[in-house]
C-alpha positions, -999 to +999 in steps of 0.1 A: +001-001+002+013+033-010+013+066+014-007+093+005+023+120-002+001+144-013-006+175+017-040+195+013-030+232+019-056+261+025-048+298+021-063+320+048-056+360+045-043+381+067-047+417+064-046+409+029-015+389+027-028+356+019-005+327+039-006+292+023-013+267+054-012+226+054-030+206+071-007+187+094-003+147+101-016+130+136+017+133+149+026+170+135-012+180+154-001+164+186+036+185+186+011+217+178-010+209+207+024+202+230+035+236+220+004+250+223+001+233+258+037+248+272+029+286+254-004+283+271+012+272+307+041+300+299+014+327+292+000+322+326+031+327+347+041+320+381+012+309+399-014+306+371-032+272+382-044+295+412-043+331+395-070+312+370-087+301+396-089+330+412-131+342+409-137+306+425-114+312+451-128+346+455-165+331+456-158+306+483-137+328+502-170+354+503-194+323+513-176+316+539-173+280+522-134+275+547-133+238+534-140+242+500-115+268+500-092+249+517-094+217+492-092+240+461-063+256+474-045+220+483-055+210+449-040+241+429-008+237+449-007+202+435-012+211+401+011+239+405+039+216+424+034+188+398+040+208+371+006+195+354+002+206+317-031+231+314-065+211+307-076+208+265-097+234+275-072+262+288-058+252+256-083+261+236-090+292+250-052+298+244-054+287+207-083+315+202-054+348+214-031+364+191-001+345+203-019+317+201-032+321+165-001+331+153+021+305+166-005+282+151-006+300+115+035+300+114+035+262+127+009+251+097+028+272+074+039+255+041+071+261+041+076+253+004+052+286-003+066+313+026+104+295+028+114+325+052+085+335+071+090+339+110+070+337+135+075+368+142+065+383+112+029+362+113+030+379+149+031+414+135+002+409+115-018+390+139-036+414+167-063+412+188-087+426+164-083+398+139-075+368+157-109+353+157-111+359+121-078+342+108-087+317+134-123+310+120-103+313+083-081+281+092-107+264+109-129+264+079-094+253+061-090+224+080-132+211+078-134+178+059-161+204+036-138+202+002-133+231+001-094+231+013-066+236-009-052+259-039-090+263-053-103+272-017-080+307-019-108+329-034-137+305-018 
């Protein structure tokens, strides 16, 4: 049986600049998810689990739920100390930020079409204002609706 050597590509438009992206292999998708998780955790900074849980902790404190607060703090301390990775939901939230979208565009770029495109150059054009739109274009290109590939550039 021969391997499928055709790499499916699609184009996203970022501020009038077409960028050809590619679908990744399963191992490529796994590498992307790992790196997004690493970047997500780095973006949280020290004490990130507790910082992200602050609204819940404040609620428990304000409602004098001491037992629940203690249990939550113990779990947060355990997560931070164990170097636990962010959850899938946290990674997906990070993936929608300008930093996450820019990284994914750069990671998925077609090196044949964009041999010198740097991550910094992508980050310079992906902004908080257009990140959602770029992400939506990327998700449409990744879908299995038959609209991916070079012909989809004008779609």
